[in-house]
C-alpha positions in Angstrom: 168.8 -32.7 -211.4 167.5 -35.5 -209.2 167.0 -34.6 -205.6 168.2 -38.1 -204.5 170.3 -40.4 -206.7 171.7 -43.8 -205.6 173.6 -45.9 -208.1 174.5 -49.5 -207.3 175.1 -48.8 -203.6 176.1 -51.7 -201.3 176.8 -51.8 -197.5 177.8 -54.8 -195.4 178.0 -55.3 -191.7 180.1 -58.4 -191.1 178.2 -61.2 -192.8 175.0 -59.2 -193.2 174.4 -57.5 -196.5 172.3 -54.5 -195.5 172.4 -52.9 -199.0 173.0 -55.0 -202.1 173.3 -52.9 -205.3 170.5 -50.4 -204.5 169.7 -47.9 -207.2 166.9 -45.3 -207.5 166.5 -41.7 -208.5 164.0 -39.2 -207.0 162.8 -36.0 -208.8 161.6 -32.9 -206.9 158.0 -32.4 -205.8 157.0 -36.0 -205.0 156.4 -38.3 -202.1 158.7 -41.3 -202.4 158.0 -44.3 -200.1 160.6 -46.9 -199.3 158.8 -50.0 -198.1 160.2 -53.1 -196.4 160.0 -55.4 -193.4 162.2 -54.8 -190.3 165.8 -55.5 -191.3 165.2 -55.1 -195.0 167.7 -52.3 -195.3 165.6 -49.1 -195.0 167.4 -47.4 -192.2 170.8 -48.3 -193.5 169.8 -46.7 -196.8 168.8 -43.5 -195.0 172.0 -43.4 -193.0 174.1 -43.6 -196.2 172.0 -40.9 -197.7 172.8 -38.6 -194.7 176.5 -39.5 -194.6 176.1 -41.2 -191.2 177.3 -44.5 -192.8 179.8 -44.9 -195.7 178.8 -47.3 -198.4 181.2 -50.1 -199.4 180.6 -49.3 -203.1 178.4 -47.3 -205.4 177.6 -43.6 -205.5 175.1 -41.3 -203.8 174.1 -37.7 -204.6 171.7 -35.7 -202.3 170.7 -32.3 -203.7 173.7 -32.7 -206.1 176.2 -33.3 -203.3 178.1 -36.4 -202.2 177.0 -37.2 -198.6 180.3 -38.4 -197.1 182.2 -35.2 -198.1 179.3 -32.8 -197.7 177.4 -34.2 -194.8 177.0 -31.0 -192.8 176.0 -29.0 -195.8 173.4 -31.5 -196.8 171.9 -31.7 -193.3 171.4 -27.9 -193.3 169.2 -28.3 -196.4 167.1 -31.2 -195.4 164.8 -32.2 -192.6 165.3 -35.6 -190.9 163.2 -37.6 -188.4 164.8 -40.9 -187.2 162.6 -43.7 -186.0 163.8 -43.0 -182.4 164.5 -39.2 -182.2 166.8 -38.1 -179.4 165.6 -34.9 -177.8 166.6 -32.8 -174.7 164.1 -34.0 -172.2 164.8 -31.3 -169.7 163.8 -28.6 -172.2 160.2 -27.4 -172.8 158.8 -27.7 -176.2 159.0 -24.0 -176.8 162.7 -24.0 -175.6 163.8 -26.7 -178.0 162.2 -24.8 -180.8 163.9 -21.6 -179.8 167.3 -23.4 -179.3 167.1 -25.1 -182.7 166.1 -21.8 -184.5 169.6 -20.6 -183.8 170.9 -22.9 -186.5 168.4 -21.8 -189.2 167.4 -18.5 -190.9 164.8 -16.1 -189.4 161.2 -17.5 -189.4 162.1 -20.9 -188.1 160.6 -20.4 -184.6 157.3 -18.9 -185.9 156.9 -21.9 -188.2 157.8 -24.3 -185.4 155.1 -22.8 -183.2 152.5 -23.1 -186.1 153.4 -26.8 -186.6 153.2 -27.5 -182.9 149.7 -26.0 -182.9 148.8 -28.1 -186.0 150.0 -31.2 -184.1 148.2 -30.2 -180.9 151.5 -30.0 -179.1 151.6 -27.8 -175.9 154.6 -25.4 -175.9 154.9 -25.0 -172.1 155.5 -28.7 -171.1 158.9 -30.4 -170.7 159.7 -32.9 -173.4 160.4 -35.7 -170.9 156.8 -35.6 -169.8 155.5 -36.3 -173.3 154.4 -39.6 -174.7 156.1 -41.4 -177.5 153.7 -39.7 -179.9 154.5 -36.4 -178.3 158.2 -36.9 -179.0 157.4 -37.8 -182.6 155.4 -34.6 -182.9 158.3 -32.5 -181.6 160.8 -34.1 -184.0 158.4 -33.6 -186.9 157.9 -29.9 -186.1 161.7 -29.4 -185.8 162.4 -31.2 -189.1 159.7 -29.3 -191.0 160.0 -25.8 -189.6 162.8 -24.6 -192.0 160.8 -25.9 -195.0 163.6 -28.1 -196.3 163.9 -29.1 -200.0 164.1 -32.7 -198.9 162.3 -34.2 -195.9 163.6 -37.7 -194.9 161.3 -39.5 -192.5 162.0 -42.9 -190.9 158.7 -44.4 -189.6 157.4 -40.9 -188.8 153.9 -41.8 -187.8 154.9 -44.3 -185.1 153.1 -43.3 -181.9 150.8 -40.7 -183.4 147.0 -41.0 -182.8 144.8 -41.6 -185.8 143.6 -38.0 -186.4 147.1 -36.5 -186.1 148.6 -39.2 -188.2 146.1 -38.5 -191.0 146.7 -34.7 -190.8 150.4 -35.2 -190.9 150.2 -37.5 -194.0 148.0 -34.9 -195.8 150.6 -32.3 -195.0 153.2 -34.4 -196.8 151.1 -34.0 -200.0 151.2 -30.3 -199.4 155.0 -30.4 -199.1 155.3 -32.2 -202.5 152.8 -29.7 -204.0 155.3 -26.9 -203.1 157.9 -28.7 -205.3 159.7 -30.1 -202.3 160.4 -33.8 -201.9 159.4 -36.2 -199.2 161.4 -39.5 -198.6 159.2 -41.7 -196.4 160.4 -45.0 -195.0 157.6 -47.0 -193.4 155.9 -50.4 -192.9 152.5 -48.7 -192.6 151.5 -49.7 -196.1 147.8 -48.5 -196.1 149.0 -45.0 -195.0 151.7 -44.9 -197.6 149.2 -45.8 -200.3 147.2 -42.6 -199.6 150.1 -40.2 -200.2 152.9 -41.8 -202.2 153.7 -40.9 -205.8 156.6 -43.4 -206.1 157.1 -46.7 -204.3 160.2 -48.8 -203.9 160.0 -52.2 -202.2 163.2 -53.4 -200.5 163.9 -56.9 -199.3 167.2 -58.4 -197.9 169.0 -55.2 -199.1 167.7 -55.4 -202.7 165.2 -53.3 -204.5 162.5 -55.6 -205.8 160.6 -52.9 -207.7 160.7 -49.1 -208.0 158.0 -47.3 -209.9 155.1 -44.9 -209.8 152.4 -46.2 -207.6 149.8 -45.5 -210.2 151.8 -47.5 -212.7 152.1 -50.5 -210.4 148.4 -50.5 -209.8 147.6 -50.2 -213.5 150.0 -52.9 -214.6 149.6 -55.5 -211.8 146.5 -57.7 -211.6 145.4 -60.3 -209.1 143.8 -63.4 -210.7 141.7 -65.6 -208.4 141.4 -69.0 -210.3 138.8 -71.5 -209.3 139.2 -75.0 -210.7 137.2 -78.2 -210.5 140.3 -80.4 -210.3 143.4 -79.1 -208.5 145.6 -81.3 -210.6 144.7 -79.8 -214.0 147.5 -78.3 -216.1 147.2 -74.5 -216.3 148.9 -72.2 -218.9 152.5 -71.1 -218.0 152.7 -67.7 -216.3 156.5 -67.4 -216.1 156.8 -64.3 -218.4 154.6 -62.1 -216.2 154.2 -64.0 -212.9 155.1 -62.2 -209.6 153.8 -64.7 -207.1 151.4 -67.7 -206.8 149.5 -69.0 -203.9 147.4 -72.2 -203.5 149.0 -74.2 -206.2 147.5 -77.7 -206.2 144.3 -76.4 -204.6 140.9 -75.7 -206.1 141.3 -72.0 -205.5 144.5 -70.3 -206.5 145.7 -66.8 -206.5 148.3 -65.3 -208.8 149.8 -61.8 -209.2 150.9 -60.9 -212.7 152.4 -57.7 -214.2 151.6 -56.7 -217.7 150.2 -60.0 -218.8 149.5 -60.8 -222.4 145.6 -60.4 -222.8 145.6 -63.7 -224.7 146.8 -65.5 -221.6 143.7 -64.6 -219.6 141.4 -65.8 -222.4 143.5 -69.0 -222.7 143.2 -69.5 -219.0 139.4 -69.0 -219.0 139.1 -71.5 -221.9 141.1 -74.2 -220.1 139.1 -77.3 -219.4 138.4 -77.6 -215.6 138.8 -73.8 -214.9 135.4 -72.7 -213.5 136.2 -69.0 -213.0 138.9 -66.4 -213.2 138.3 -63.3 -211.2 140.5 -60.3 -212.1 141.1 -57.7 -209.3 143.1 -54.5 -208.9 145.4 -55.2 -206.0 146.1 -52.9 -203.1 149.6 -51.7 -202.3 149.7 -54.2 -199.5 148.9 -57.0 -202.0 151.6 -55.7 -204.3 154.1 -55.6 -201.4 153.4 -59.2 -200.5 153.5 -60.3 -204.1 157.0 -58.8 -204.6 158.3 -60.2 -201.4 157.2 -63.6 -202.6 158.9 -63.2 -206.0 162.4 -63.6 -207.2 162.3 -60.5 -209.4 165.0 -57.9 -208.7 165.3 -54.5 -210.2 168.4 -54.1 -212.3 171.1 -51.8 -210.8 170.8 -49.3 -213.6 167.1 -48.7 -213.3 165.7 -45.5 -211.8 162.4 -43.8 -211.1 160.9 -41.5 -213.6 162.3 -38.0 -213.5 160.3 -34.8 -214.1 163.3 -33.5 -216.1 163.2 -33.3 -220.0 165.5 -36.3 -220.1 163.0 -38.8 -218.7 164.2 -41.7 -216.6 161.9 -44.6 -216.2 161.6 -46.5 -212.9 162.2 -50.3 -212.8 163.2 -50.3 -216.5 165.2 -53.5 -216.2 162.2 -55.1 -214.5 159.8 -54.1 -217.3 162.2 -55.4 -219.9 162.2 -58.7 -218.2 158.4 -58.9 -218.7 157.5 -58.7 -215.0 
């Protein structure tokens, strides 16, 4: 059973289409990253997963449950950190840990204290005196202390200093290694690249690509083409092209996915082409390439599942030759 499963989910606010046929499926024991610019639909997607917003159409299952009808039950089984957590400022850090422990099984407070120590968070200070990063640390400790099967994080490292941020991200890998699942929404792409197993890129409420990070980095190439004459005719890239920059200039850059090997040789043999440099792109490069493309994942495609009945991410995209 998938831990998270969205099928063709749409949500509109007035004239704004926040979610437009979003589909993906997340197995257990992975770090899944949802990437997008501000306003792309990341937070709306999370709110529909939690039952805080009702989708206009489509279906959602979280831990096998439908969020709208089972929102309280789902929230007991997951950890959630919003981008702007609301905390009781008059409480001390230790007090909010003790207060929250009343809603969870025994052991919550001890684990909260351990996490607070890991995050270098003092227990005897009032929350209202903490910095933005301090508030983030409290929220993270509260969300992780009951060791949930699913941890949903919306821009969790905002406000954290470099060392704590790195330590926190490494702990997300440990969570996944314990066969629990992390859903991470972020625009901090270099950080995501260090920990994510799966990546989905959302833009204008649509999933542009959803696949294993290692698959994306294996199949996508950056070609830097240097030509003697910017007006020469180059081979057609349409079947595999994601994005192209510098067209009509002496130095062009294209991103291609699963290109025919013969295309590269044909390009290098083209008269007027001086050099074609082939690079493995970073996740940030891939992100920019997909934002500049018109490719959209089909509504039926899903990420690969760890179950015997394997589901392949971005299947419609791959069939299209992207």
